[in-house]
C-alpha positions in Angstrom: 26.4 10.6 39.7 24.7 10.2 36.4 20.9 10.2 36.1 20.7 8.4 32.7 23.4 5.8 33.6 25.0 6.1 30.2 28.1 3.9 30.2 27.2 2.1 33.4 25.7 -1.3 33.8 21.9 -1.1 33.3 21.1 -3.3 36.2 17.9 -4.3 34.4 16.9 -7.9 34.3 16.3 -9.2 30.8 13.0 -10.9 30.0 13.0 -14.7 30.1 14.1 -16.4 26.9 15.8 -13.3 25.4 19.6 -13.5 25.2 22.2 -11.3 23.7 24.3 -13.0 21.1 27.9 -13.3 22.1 29.3 -12.5 18.7 28.0 -11.5 15.3 29.0 -14.8 13.7 26.4 -16.6 15.8 23.5 -14.5 14.4 21.9 -16.3 11.5 19.4 -15.2 8.8 15.9 -16.3 9.5 13.9 -14.1 7.1 13.3 -14.3 3.4 15.5 -12.3 1.1 14.1 -9.0 -0.3 13.1 -9.3 -3.9 11.6 -6.7 -6.3 8.8 -8.0 -8.4 9.3 -7.7 -12.1 6.0 -5.9 -12.6 7.2 -3.0 -10.4 10.5 -2.8 -12.3 8.6 -2.9 -15.7 6.4 -0.1 -14.6 9.3 2.0 -13.5 10.9 1.7 -16.9 7.8 2.1 -19.0 7.6 5.6 -20.5 5.0 7.9 -19.0 2.1 9.1 -21.3 3.5 12.6 -21.4 6.9 11.2 -22.6 5.2 9.1 -25.2 3.3 12.3 -26.4 6.5 14.3 -26.6 8.2 11.6 -28.6 5.4 11.5 -31.1 4.3 8.0 -30.2 0.8 9.1 -29.3 -1.4 12.1 -30.2 -2.8 14.7 -27.8 -6.2 13.0 -28.1 -4.8 9.7 -27.2 -2.9 11.3 -24.3 -6.1 12.8 -23.0 -7.9 9.5 -23.3 -5.2 7.9 -21.2 -5.4 10.6 -18.6 -9.2 10.4 -18.4 -9.0 6.6 -18.1 -6.5 7.0 -15.2 -8.7 9.5 -13.5 -11.8 7.3 -13.7 -10.1 3.9 -13.1 -11.3 3.8 -9.5 -14.9 3.9 -10.8 -14.6 0.8 -13.0 -16.2 -1.7 -10.6 -18.5 0.8 -8.9 -20.4 2.1 -11.9 -22.1 0.6 -14.9 -20.5 0.8 -18.4 -23.0 3.5 -19.5 -22.4 5.7 -16.5 -18.7 5.4 -16.7 -18.7 6.3 -20.4 -20.9 9.3 -19.6 -18.4 10.5 -17.0 -15.5 10.0 -19.3 -17.2 11.9 -22.2 -18.1 14.7 -19.8 -14.5 15.0 -18.7 -13.2 15.1 -22.3 -15.8 17.8 -23.2 -14.8 19.8 -20.2 -11.1 19.5 -21.0 -11.8 20.8 -24.5 -14.0 23.7 -23.5 -12.9 25.0 -20.1 -10.3 27.7 -20.6 -8.3 26.9 -17.5 -8.1 23.2 -18.5 -7.2 24.1 -22.1 -4.4 26.2 -20.7 -3.2 23.4 -18.5 -3.2 20.9 -21.4 -1.3 23.5 -23.5 1.3 24.0 -20.8 1.8 20.3 -20.3 1.6 19.0 -23.8 2.6 22.0 -25.9 -0.7 22.0 -27.9 -4.4 22.6 -27.3 -6.8 19.6 -26.9 -8.8 18.7 -30.0 -12.3 20.3 -30.0 -14.6 17.6 -31.4 -13.1 14.3 -30.6 
């Protein structure tokens, strides 16, 4: 005697209107096909700011501007322009003067952040 009735008829009564297809050929597609949006694919192939820096396409200062913009992008609609610029400038000053952040920038980019930019 089996408790879980594996391999035996279930004896359960199916809900009304639900039927098992008799073969896989009777099953038809009803959903839309999966498509990847081009913008997602373009973002996946776009070089990261660090890769652009390492290839010489942008400078360390430009790299830091990009990273500060990414870090504050969620504040764009919540703060005024002056407040947002103050926060961005404060972050840049902190990156240039905080020894821990300077070491982090050196480790990731290979050079120290510019002091007065």
